[in-house]
C-alpha positions as CSV (number, residue, x, y, z in Angstrom):
1,M,168.8,42.6,105.4
2,I,169.8,45.8,106.7
3,M,168.7,49.0,105.1
4,Q,170.7,51.5,103.7
5,C,170.0,55.1,103.2
6,Q,169.4,54.7,99.6
7,D,166.6,51.9,100.5
8,M,165.2,54.8,102.9
9,W,165.0,57.4,100.4
10,R,163.8,55.2,97.9
11,E,161.1,54.6,100.4
12,I,160.1,57.2,101.4
13,S,157.0,58.5,99.6
14,N,155.6,55.5,100.6
15,Y,156.3,56.3,104.1
16,I,154.6,59.5,103.9
17,D,151.6,58.3,102.2
18,G,151.5,55.5,104.8
19,T,151.6,52.4,102.4
20,V,154.8,50.9,103.1
21,D,155.0,47.3,103.0
22,P,154.5,45.6,106.3
23,S,157.6,43.8,105.6
24,V,159.6,46.8,105.0
25,L,157.9,49.1,107.6
26,A,159.9,48.0,111.1
27,E,163.8,48.0,109.1
28,L,162.6,51.8,107.7
29,E,161.2,52.9,111.0
30,D,164.6,51.2,112.4
31,H,166.6,53.1,110.3
32,L,164.9,56.3,111.0
33,A,165.3,56.0,114.7
34,H,169.2,55.6,114.3
35,C,170.1,57.5,111.0
36,R,170.1,61.3,111.5
37,N,170.5,62.2,107.7
38,C,167.2,60.0,106.8
39,A,165.6,61.4,109.8
40,A,166.6,64.9,108.8
41,V,165.3,64.2,104.7
42,L,162.3,62.4,105.8
43,D,161.5,66.1,107.7
44,S,162.3,68.3,105.2
45,T,160.3,66.6,102.8
46,H,157.3,66.3,105.2
47,N,158.0,70.5,105.1
48,I,158.4,70.6,101.3
49,L,155.0,68.4,101.2
50,F,153.2,71.0,103.9
51,L,154.4,74.1,102.2
52,I,153.1,72.8,98.5
53,A,149.6,71.9,100.1
54,D,149.3,75.2,101.5
55,E,148.5,76.5,98.0
56,K,150.3,79.0,98.5
57,T,153.1,79.7,95.7
58,F,157.0,80.9,95.9
59,S,159.6,81.2,93.4
60,L,162.5,79.4,94.0
61,P,166.0,80.9,93.4
62,V,167.3,80.5,90.0
63,G,169.7,76.8,89.1
64,Y,168.0,76.1,92.6
65,S,166.7,72.2,91.2
66,E,170.4,71.8,89.9
67,R,171.9,72.6,93.0
68,L,170.2,70.1,95.0
69,H,170.0,67.5,92.5
70,E,173.7,67.4,93.0
71,R,173.7,67.5,96.0
72,L,171.3,64.4,96.4
73,S,173.6,62.5,93.6
74,G,177.0,63.4,96.1
75,E,175.1,62.5,99.4
76,M,174.0,59.3,97.5
77,S,177.3,58.2,96.1
78,R,178.9,59.2,99.3
79,N,176.8,56.7,100.9
80,A,176.9,54.0,98.5
81,H,181.0,54.4,98.9
82,D,180.6,54.1,102.9
83,D,178.7,51.2,102.9
84,R,180.7,49.7,100.2
85,T,183.9,50.2,103.0
86,A,182.2,49.0,105.7
87,E,181.1,45.7,104.3
């Protein structure tokens, strides 16, 4: 199976936690090595977790979560469309 971005995003928490199924790990790491977008998502997620674990609090701008959700949904839709047209 060729790993797609959506597959990576579903596994990102497991990857960060070190609990990815060994049968998936090699494909995931190969995908990360070749996909700048997913590597950036992974890096950003690490950074967010680092900030949260720091126990400092800060306020997000009004509407941030909605904009983030819209952006991620749009990216997933575009990637799904790109994957279908590439087949």
